[in-house]
C-alpha positions in Angstrom: 19.8 -26.5 -14.9 18.4 -27.0 -11.3 17.4 -23.3 -11.2 15.1 -23.8 -14.2 13.6 -26.8 -12.5 13.0 -24.9 -9.3 11.3 -21.9 -11.1 9.1 -24.3 -13.0 8.2 -26.1 -9.7 6.4 -23.0 -8.6 4.1 -22.2 -11.4 0.9 -20.2 -11.1 -0.9 -23.5 -10.4 0.4 -23.8 -6.8 -1.6 -21.8 -4.3 -0.3 -19.1 -2.0 -1.3 -21.4 1.0 0.9 -24.2 -0.4 3.7 -21.8 -0.9 3.3 -20.4 2.7 3.6 -24.0 4.0 6.7 -24.7 2.0 8.2 -21.3 3.1 7.4 -22.3 6.8 9.5 -25.5 6.2 12.4 -23.2 5.2 12.0 -23.3 1.3 13.3 -20.0 0.2 12.3 -20.6 -3.4 8.7 -20.9 -2.3 9.0 -17.5 -0.4 10.6 -16.0 -3.6 7.5 -17.1 -5.5 5.3 -15.4 -2.9 7.4 -12.1 -3.3 7.1 -12.3 -7.0 3.3 -12.7 -6.8 2.9 -9.9 -4.2 5.6 -7.3 -5.1 3.5 -5.0 -7.0 0.7 -5.0 -4.4 3.2 -4.2 -1.7 5.2 -1.6 -3.7 1.9 0.1 -4.7 0.7 0.3 -1.2 4.1 1.4 0.1 4.1 4.3 -2.5 0.6 5.4 -1.6 1.5 5.5 2.1 4.8 7.2 1.6 4.4 9.4 -1.6 8.1 8.7 -2.4 9.3 5.9 -4.7 12.8 5.6 -2.9 11.1 5.3 0.5 8.5 3.0 -1.0 11.2 0.7 -2.2 12.6 0.5 1.2 9.2 -0.2 2.8 8.6 -3.1 0.3 12.0 -4.7 0.8 11.8 -4.3 4.6 8.1 -5.6 4.6 9.3 -8.9 2.7 12.3 -9.2 5.1 9.9 -9.0 8.2 7.5 -11.4 6.5 10.4 -14.0 5.9 11.4 -13.6 9.6 7.9 -14.1 10.7 6.6 -16.7 8.3 6.6 -19.3 11.2 4.1 -17.3 13.1 1.7 -17.0 10.1 -1.2 -19.2 11.3 -3.3 -18.8 8.1 -6.2 -17.0 9.8 -6.3 -14.5 6.8 -4.9 -14.9 3.4 -1.2 -14.2 2.9 -2.1 -11.2 0.7 -4.0 -9.8 3.8 -1.0 -10.7 6.1 1.6 -9.0 3.9 -0.6 -5.9 3.4 -0.8 -5.4 7.2 3.1 -6.0 7.4 3.4 -3.4 4.7 1.4 -0.8 6.5 3.2 -1.3 9.7 6.6 -1.1 8.0 5.5 2.1 6.2 4.4 3.7 9.4 7.8 2.9 11.1 10.0 3.9 8.2 8.0 7.0 7.4 8.4 8.2 10.9 12.2 7.5 10.6 12.4 9.2 7.3 10.5 12.4 8.7 13.4 12.8 11.1 15.8 13.1 8.2 14.0 15.2 5.6 10.6 16.8 5.0 8.4 15.2 2.3 7.0 17.8 -0.1 4.1 16.5 -2.2 5.2 18.7 -5.2 8.5 16.7 -5.1 6.9 13.4 -5.4 4.0 13.8 -7.8 4.1 11.6 -10.9 4.6 13.6 -14.2 1.3 14.3 -15.9 1.0 12.7 -19.4 -1.1 14.8 -21.5 -3.2 13.3 -24.2 -3.6 16.1 -26.8 -6.8 14.7 -28.1 -8.4 15.8 -24.7 -9.8 19.2 -23.8 -6.7 21.2 -22.4 -9.0 23.1 -20.1 -10.5 19.9 -18.7 -7.0 18.6 -18.1 -6.0 21.7 -16.4 -9.0 21.8 -14.0 -8.6 18.0 -13.3 -4.9 18.5 -12.6 -5.7 21.3 -10.1 -8.2 19.3 -8.3 -5.9 16.3 -8.1 -3.4 18.5 -6.6 -5.8 20.1 -4.1 -6.9 16.6 -3.0 -3.3 15.2 -2.7 -2.5 18.1 -0.6 -5.5 17.6 1.6 -4.7 13.8 1.9 -1.2 14.7 3.0 -2.6 16.8 5.8 -4.6 13.9 7.5 -2.8 11.3 9.7 -1.4 8.4 7.7 -3.8 5.9 9.5 -6.9 7.9 8.2 -5.3 8.4 4.8 -4.7 4.6 4.4 -8.4 4.0 5.0 -9.5 6.7 2.6 -7.3 5.3 -0.2 -8.3 1.9 0.4 -12.1 2.8 0.2 -12.2 5.7 -2.2 -9.4 5.1 -4.5 -8.9 1.2 -4.5 -12.7 0.6 -3.9 -12.2 -1.9 -1.1 -15.1 -2.9 1.1 -15.3 -2.1 4.8 -14.7 -5.8 5.5 -11.5 -6.0 3.4 -10.2 -2.8 5.0 -11.0 -4.3 8.5 -9.0 -7.3 7.4 -6.0 -5.5 6.0 -5.7 -3.4 9.0 -6.6 -6.0 11.6 -9.6 -4.0 13.1 -13.2 -4.5 13.3 -15.6 -3.6 10.4 -17.2 -1.0 12.8 -13.8 0.4 13.6 -13.0 0.8 9.8 -16.4 2.5 9.3 -15.9 5.0 12.2 -12.2 5.8 11.0 -13.4 6.3 7.4 -16.1 8.6 8.6 -13.7 10.6 10.8 -11.2 10.8 7.9 -13.9 12.1 5.6 -14.9 14.7 8.1 -11.3 15.7 8.5 -10.8 15.9 4.7 -14.0 17.9 4.3 -12.8 20.5 6.9 -9.3 20.8 5.1 -10.9 21.1 1.7 -13.3 23.9 3.0 -10.3 25.8 4.4 -8.5 25.6 1.1 -9.1 28.6 -1.4 -9.4 26.7 -4.8 
């Protein structure tokens, strides 16, 4: 019965900032609520960074473990979402480097199955699928730091300011890195014979 009370105690009405304060006082239930609220964001980012569901699960789990261990150091200069985003990016870089030593990641093995809507034009679907595959291969060829910025800006539609906050860099640095990533992608795409 007390577990039900605890779960109800942290409804959606309580803010993330309040949950962080409670977590800093050692309240594991408050931190579990933060995990519940952010697990989709963290897994989604981890999957985009790794391209592999198993590794993304490992990254997400490790990111939350690191966040729990460091919750006392969280000063509140940014939102919890931004802070956990940064931790996830750093964790993905670390685990991805370790994983590369153990196996090579092939984009063909990690693609999501394509669900075809038979009401759509099959030729359009084929062309779109080919282009998507080419873009994924090109993205996989640029450094992960640049890929993150491209995905944040061009896929998720984040602003330069949001990207800067997520990656703990200046807005100018975010713009410069995005520009360089676009140049590198353009060069790769020009080399690919489509």
